[in-house]
C-alpha atoms as a printed R data frame, in Angstrom:
    type eleno elety resid chain resno      x       y       z
1   ATOM     1    CA   MET     A     1 73.175 -60.394 -24.808
2   ATOM     2    CA   ASN     A     2 70.762 -62.995 -26.175
3   ATOM     3    CA   GLN     A     3 67.202 -61.927 -25.252
4   ATOM     4    CA   GLU     A     4 65.862 -65.474 -25.290
5   ATOM     5    CA   LEU     A     5 68.577 -66.537 -22.840
6   ATOM     6    CA   LEU     A     6 67.671 -63.600 -20.571
7   ATOM     7    CA   ARG     A     7 63.955 -64.482 -20.640
8   ATOM     8    CA   ASN     A     8 64.620 -68.190 -20.062
9   ATOM     9    CA   THR     A     9 66.929 -67.471 -17.135
10  ATOM    10    CA   ILE     A    10 64.393 -65.254 -15.342
11  ATOM    11    CA   ARG     A    11 61.600 -67.692 -16.182
12  ATOM    12    CA   ASN     A    12 63.598 -70.622 -14.768
13  ATOM    13    CA   ILE     A    13 64.377 -68.725 -11.561
14  ATOM    14    CA   SER     A    14 60.672 -68.020 -11.187
15  ATOM    15    CA   ILE     A    15 59.685 -71.637 -11.897
16  ATOM    16    CA   VAL     A    16 62.190 -73.029  -9.393
17  ATOM    17    CA   SER     A    17 60.994 -70.554  -6.762
18  ATOM    18    CA   ARG     A    18 57.322 -71.479  -7.290
19  ATOM    19    CA   LYS     A    19 58.037 -75.220  -7.288
20  ATOM    20    CA   PHE     A    20 60.111 -75.053  -4.109
21  ATOM    21    CA   ARG     A    21 57.425 -72.952  -2.423
22  ATOM    22    CA   ALA     A    22 54.742 -75.479  -3.442
23  ATOM    23    CA   PHE     A    23 56.953 -78.376  -2.306
24  ATOM    24    CA   SER     A    24 57.611 -76.781   1.074
25  ATOM    25    CA   ASN     A    25 53.948 -75.823   1.553
26  ATOM    26    CA   ARG     A    26 53.002 -79.480   1.073
27  ATOM    27    CA   LYS     A    27 55.630 -80.596   3.594
28  ATOM    28    CA   VAL     A    28 54.529 -78.161   6.347
29  ATOM    29    CA   LYS     A    29 50.785 -78.520   5.770
30  ATOM    30    CA   LYS     A    30 50.587 -81.241   8.437
31  ATOM    31    CA   TYR     A    31 51.568 -78.599  11.012
32  ATOM    32    CA   GLY     A    32 48.782 -76.284   9.836
33  ATOM    33    CA   LEU     A    33 51.336 -73.891   8.350
34  ATOM    34    CA   ASN     A    34 52.607 -72.562   5.038
35  ATOM    35    CA   ASN     A    35 55.674 -70.601   3.934
36  ATOM    36    CA   LYS     A    36 54.145 -67.252   4.892
37  ATOM    37    CA   THR     A    37 53.128 -68.281   8.408
38  ATOM    38    CA   ILE     A    38 56.516 -69.913   8.999
39  ATOM    39    CA   GLN     A    39 58.211 -66.694   7.912
40  ATOM    40    CA   MET     A    40 56.029 -64.760  10.376
41  ATOM    41    CA   LEU     A    41 56.784 -67.244  13.155
42  ATOM    42    CA   ARG     A    42 60.536 -66.906  12.609
43  ATOM    43    CA   HIS     A    43 60.389 -63.109  12.673
44  ATOM    44    CA   ILE     A    44 58.277 -63.133  15.835
45  ATOM    45    CA   LYS     A    45 60.814 -65.453  17.482
46  ATOM    46    CA   HIS     A    46 63.749 -63.219  16.584
47  ATOM    47    CA   ASN     A    47 61.935 -59.933  17.343
48  ATOM    48    CA   LYS     A    48 60.223 -60.513  20.678
49  ATOM    49    CA   GLY     A    49 57.324 -58.117  21.132
50  ATOM    50    CA   ILE     A    50 57.148 -57.107  17.481
51  ATOM    51    CA   THR     A    51 53.921 -55.420  16.395
52  ATOM    52    CA   GLN     A    52 51.837 -56.474  13.406
53  ATOM    53    CA   LYS     A    53 52.755 -53.191  11.694
54  ATOM    54    CA   GLU     A    54 56.461 -53.916  12.166
55  ATOM    55    CA   LEU     A    55 55.904 -57.446  10.861
56  ATOM    56    CA   CYS     A    56 54.229 -55.955   7.753
57  ATOM    57    CA   ASP     A    57 57.251 -53.733   7.166
58  ATOM    58    CA   ILE     A    58 59.756 -56.580   7.526
59  ATOM    59    CA   ILE     A    59 57.893 -59.184   5.481
60  ATOM    60    CA   LYS     A    60 56.571 -56.693   2.900
61  ATOM    61    CA   LYS     A    61 53.001 -58.040   2.993
62  ATOM    62    CA   ASP     A    62 49.769 -56.106   3.378
63  ATOM    63    CA   LYS     A    63 48.080 -55.642   6.752
64  ATOM    64    CA   SER     A    64 45.231 -58.048   6.047
65  ATOM    65    CA   ALA     A    65 47.573 -60.898   5.044
66  ATOM    66    CA   ILE     A    66 49.629 -60.373   8.190
67  ATOM    67    CA   ALA     A    67 46.473 -60.151  10.335
68  ATOM    68    CA   ARG     A    68 45.191 -63.455   8.915
69  ATOM    69    CA   GLY     A    69 48.542 -65.159   9.469
70  ATOM    70    CA   VAL     A    70 48.903 -63.827  13.002
71  ATOM    71    CA   SER     A    71 45.339 -64.886  13.870
72  ATOM    72    CA   HIS     A    72 46.051 -68.364  12.522
73  ATOM    73    CA   LEU     A    73 49.338 -68.692  14.424
74  ATOM    74    CA   GLU     A    74 47.571 -67.583  17.599
75  ATOM    75    CA   ALA     A    75 44.635 -69.962  17.009
76  ATOM    76    CA   ILE     A    76 46.959 -72.973  16.760
77  ATOM    77    CA   GLY     A    77 48.905 -71.868  19.837
78  ATOM    78    CA   LEU     A    78 52.248 -70.937  18.281
79  ATOM    79    CA   ILE     A    79 52.172 -67.250  19.238
80  ATOM    80    CA   GLN     A    80 50.372 -64.995  21.680
81  ATOM    81    CA   ARG     A    81 49.341 -61.360  21.475
82  ATOM    82    CA   GLU     A    82 49.802 -59.034  24.420
83  ATOM    83    CA   THR     A    83 48.420 -55.519  24.672
84  ATOM    84    CA   ASP     A    84 51.129 -52.842  24.661
85  ATOM    85    CA   ALA     A    85 51.560 -51.272  28.099
86  ATOM    86    CA   LYS     A    86 51.666 -47.707  26.712
87  ATOM    87    CA   ASP     A    87 49.170 -47.940  23.842
88  ATOM    88    CA   LYS     A    88 46.235 -50.317  24.266
89  ATOM    89    CA   ARG     A    89 45.557 -50.260  20.496
90  ATOM    90    CA   ILE     A    90 48.868 -52.027  19.822
91  ATOM    91    CA   PHE     A    91 49.406 -55.748  20.260
92  ATOM    92    CA   ARG     A    92 52.869 -57.182  20.807
93  ATOM    93    CA   LEU     A    93 53.573 -60.650  19.425
94  ATOM    94    CA   TYR     A    94 55.482 -63.394  21.219
95  ATOM    95    CA   ILE     A    95 56.253 -66.988  20.334
96  ATOM    96    CA   THR     A    96 54.855 -69.605  22.728
97  ATOM    97    CA   ASN     A    97 56.655 -72.671  24.092
98  ATOM    98    CA   LYS     A    98 54.773 -74.747  21.524
99  ATOM    99    CA   GLY     A    99 56.098 -72.447  18.758
100 ATOM   100    CA   GLN     A   100 59.634 -72.613  20.177
101 ATOM   101    CA   LYS     A   101 59.513 -76.420  20.103
102 ATOM   102    CA   LEU     A   102 58.189 -76.528  16.532
103 ATOM   103    CA   LEU     A   103 60.821 -74.246  14.947
104 ATOM   104    CA   PRO     A   104 63.741 -76.728  15.137
105 ATOM   105    CA   ILE     A   105 61.507 -79.361  13.488
106 ATOM   106    CA   LEU     A   106 60.637 -76.895  10.706
107 ATOM   107    CA   ASN     A   107 64.276 -75.858  10.290
108 ATOM   108    CA   LYS     A   108 65.293 -79.519   9.844
109 ATOM   109    CA   LEU     A   109 62.465 -79.995   7.379
110 ATOM   110    CA   TYR     A   110 63.681 -77.022   5.301
111 ATOM   111    CA   THR     A   111 67.268 -78.278   5.439
112 ATOM   112    CA   ASP     A   112 66.120 -81.688   4.204
113 ATOM   113    CA   MET     A   113 64.139 -80.047   1.384
114 ATOM   114    CA   ALA     A   114 67.200 -78.008   0.385
115 ATOM   115    CA   PHE     A   115 69.260 -81.210   0.167
116 ATOM   116    CA   ILE     A   116 66.578 -82.758  -2.048
117 ATOM   117    CA   ALA     A   117 66.336 -79.704  -4.296
118 ATOM   118    CA   LEU     A   118 70.095 -79.264  -4.633
119 ATOM   119    CA   ASP     A   119 71.005 -82.941  -4.937
120 ATOM   120    CA   GLY     A   120 73.818 -83.548  -7.408
121 ATOM   121    CA   ILE     A   121 75.111 -79.967  -7.386
122 ATOM   122    CA   ASP     A   122 78.615 -79.598  -5.966
123 ATOM   123    CA   GLU     A   123 79.522 -76.986  -3.357
124 ATOM   124    CA   SER     A   124 81.606 -74.898  -5.755
125 ATOM   125    CA   THR     A   125 78.675 -74.622  -8.170
126 ATOM   126    CA   LEU     A   126 76.353 -73.670  -5.293
127 ATOM   127    CA   GLU     A   127 78.759 -70.921  -4.221
128 ATOM   128    CA   THR     A   128 78.792 -69.570  -7.783
129 ATOM   129    CA   LEU     A   129 75.005 -69.817  -7.980
130 ATOM   130    CA   ASN     A   130 74.664 -67.878  -4.722
131 ATOM   131    CA   GLU     A   131 76.977 -65.151  -6.009
132 ATOM   132    CA   ILE     A   132 74.941 -64.894  -9.210
133 ATOM   133    CA   LEU     A   133 71.609 -64.763  -7.363
134 ATOM   134    CA   LEU     A   134 72.942 -62.066  -5.015
135 ATOM   135    CA   GLN     A   135 74.067 -60.042  -8.031
136 ATOM   136    CA   ILE     A   136 70.596 -60.374  -9.569
137 ATOM   137    CA   GLU     A   137 69.008 -59.297  -6.275
138 ATOM   138    CA   ASN     A   138 71.341 -56.296  -6.008
139 ATOM   139    CA   ASN     A   139 70.616 -55.275  -9.598
140 ATOM   140    CA   ILE     A   140 66.887 -55.349  -8.898
141 ATOM   141    CA   LEU     A   141 67.192 -53.512  -5.577
142 ATOM   142    CA   GLU     A   142 69.338 -50.810  -7.172
143 ATOM   143    CA   HIS     A   143 66.744 -50.280  -9.898
144 ATOM   144    CA   VAL     A   144 63.844 -50.242  -7.410
145 ATOM   145    CA   GLN     A   145 65.657 -47.615  -5.332
146 ATOM   146    CA   LYS     A   146 66.038 -45.456  -8.452
147 ATOM   147    CA   LEU     A   147 62.319 -45.843  -9.180
148 ATOM   148    CA   ASP     A   148 61.489 -44.896  -5.583
149 ATOM   149    CA   LYS     A   149 63.649 -41.751  -5.866
150 ATOM   150    CA   GLU     A   150 61.991 -40.784  -9.140
151 ATOM   151    CA   ALA     A   151 58.530 -41.322  -7.663
152 ATOM   152    CA   LYS     A   152 59.324 -38.958  -4.768
153 ATOM   153    CA   GLN     A   153 60.405 -36.156  -7.098
């Protein structure tokens, strides 16, 4: 396969990802949020009582990044921390009413951004694109799993 085509394809995927992330960060800035804090907020909503450690494992970010994001979400009133009943060193995270009310607004915002980004691309092409991107993701995950196995040996 043509190496230049391979490089350009991966480069274009990366560029589109960065540009969409920058675009979405600008759109949600007025709420005092960014992509990372929105991701945390969504996981906290769907995993009531999740710990920061569990959030780290799901999101695949380091403890300090999660701690900063959680502190920010708490400071602006979107989540609350509660001490674990069995282990006082552990804090459980819960979305507040304010956070619950904001999520549908954010979801609509992301839907609108997706329409902007994908304007002019027909549904059939999008389905094909999704299949291709899933294949790329699976290829990478398969290789990472092999590397993990080798590292354990």
